[in-house]
C-alpha positions as CSV (number, residue, x, y, z in Angstrom):
1,M,0.0,0.0,0.0
2,A,1.3,3.5,-0.9
3,K,2.2,5.9,1.9
4,A,-0.1,8.9,2.2
5,S,1.4,12.2,0.9
6,V,0.6,13.9,4.2
7,R,0.2,12.1,7.6
8,F,-1.5,13.3,10.8
9,E,-1.1,12.5,14.5
10,P,-4.4,12.4,16.3
11,G,-4.5,15.0,19.1
12,D,-1.8,17.2,17.6
13,W,-3.8,20.4,17.4
14,E,-4.3,23.8,19.1
15,W,-6.9,26.6,19.2
16,V,-5.6,29.7,17.4
17,P,-7.7,32.6,18.9
18,D,-6.6,35.3,16.5
19,R,-7.8,33.2,13.5
20,E,-10.8,31.6,15.3
21,A,-9.5,28.3,14.0
22,I,-7.8,25.1,15.0
23,G,-4.3,24.6,13.9
24,F,-2.9,21.2,13.3
25,L,0.2,19.7,11.6
26,G,0.6,17.3,8.8
27,H,3.8,15.5,8.2
28,T,5.3,14.8,4.7
29,D,8.6,13.3,3.7
30,L,9.9,16.9,3.4
31,G,8.8,18.1,6.8
32,A,5.8,19.5,8.7
33,V,2.9,21.4,7.0
34,E,0.6,23.7,8.9
35,F,-3.2,23.5,8.5
36,L,-5.9,25.7,9.9
37,I,-9.6,24.8,9.9
38,T,-11.9,27.7,10.6
39,A,-14.7,27.8,13.2
40,E,-17.1,28.3,10.3
41,A,-15.9,25.0,8.7
42,L,-16.4,23.2,12.0
43,L,-19.9,24.7,12.1
44,E,-20.5,23.2,8.7
45,L,-19.7,19.8,10.1
46,L,-21.9,20.3,13.1
47,D,-25.0,22.0,11.6
48,P,-24.8,24.3,8.5
49,D,-28.2,25.9,9.5
50,R,-26.8,27.0,12.9
51,D,-25.9,30.7,13.3
52,G,-22.6,30.4,15.1
53,I,-20.2,28.4,17.1
54,D,-18.2,29.1,20.2
55,R,-14.6,28.0,21.0
56,E,-15.6,25.1,23.2
57,T,-18.1,23.7,20.7
58,A,-15.6,24.1,17.8
59,I,-13.0,22.1,19.7
60,E,-15.6,19.4,20.5
61,V,-16.5,19.2,16.8
62,F,-12.9,19.0,15.8
63,V,-12.1,16.2,18.3
64,E,-15.2,14.2,17.3
65,N,-14.5,14.5,13.6
66,E,-10.7,14.6,13.6
67,A,-10.3,11.5,11.3
68,D,-12.7,13.1,8.7
69,I,-10.9,16.5,9.0
70,H,-7.6,14.8,8.4
71,R,-9.0,13.1,5.3
72,I,-10.3,16.4,4.0
73,A,-7.0,18.1,4.8
74,R,-5.2,15.4,2.9
75,R,-7.5,15.8,-0.1
76,E,-7.0,19.6,-0.1
77,F,-3.2,19.3,0.3
78,V,-3.1,17.1,-2.9
79,A,-5.6,19.3,-4.8
80,R,-3.6,22.4,-4.0
81,L,-0.3,20.7,-4.8
82,G,0.9,21.6,-1.3
83,G,0.4,25.3,-1.4
84,E,1.6,28.0,0.9
85,P,1.2,27.2,4.6
86,P,-0.8,27.4,6.6
87,I,-3.3,25.5,4.4
88,L,-6.7,27.0,5.3
89,L,-9.7,24.7,5.4
90,T,-13.0,26.7,5.1
91,A,-16.7,25.8,5.1
92,F,-16.4,25.6,1.3
93,D,-13.9,22.8,1.6
94,I,-16.0,20.9,4.1
95,A,-19.2,21.2,2.0
96,G,-17.3,20.3,-1.2
C-alpha cells in the first residue's frame, strides 16, 4: 500500500484565537505542514443551519471529527499541490 502524501497524528492540534480556527500539523517526507480549519468550517460539520459556534463547541466538533478532517486536509493538500502554509480549510472545503 502506498504511503499517504501527508500524515497526521491524532490529538496534535491547538486553538488559534486570532484566527478563530484550530491549527494542526501534517507531516510529509519533506517536513511538517501547517493547516488551519476555521470555526465556520467546523460549524458546517456540526450543523450548517446554525448561526454560530463558540470556541468550546468548535473544539468538540474537531475532536469528534478529527479523522474526517484529516481526510479532507489530505484531499485539499493534494488538490492544492501543497500550497503556501498554513493551508486554510474553510466551510467551502467541508461542503465540497
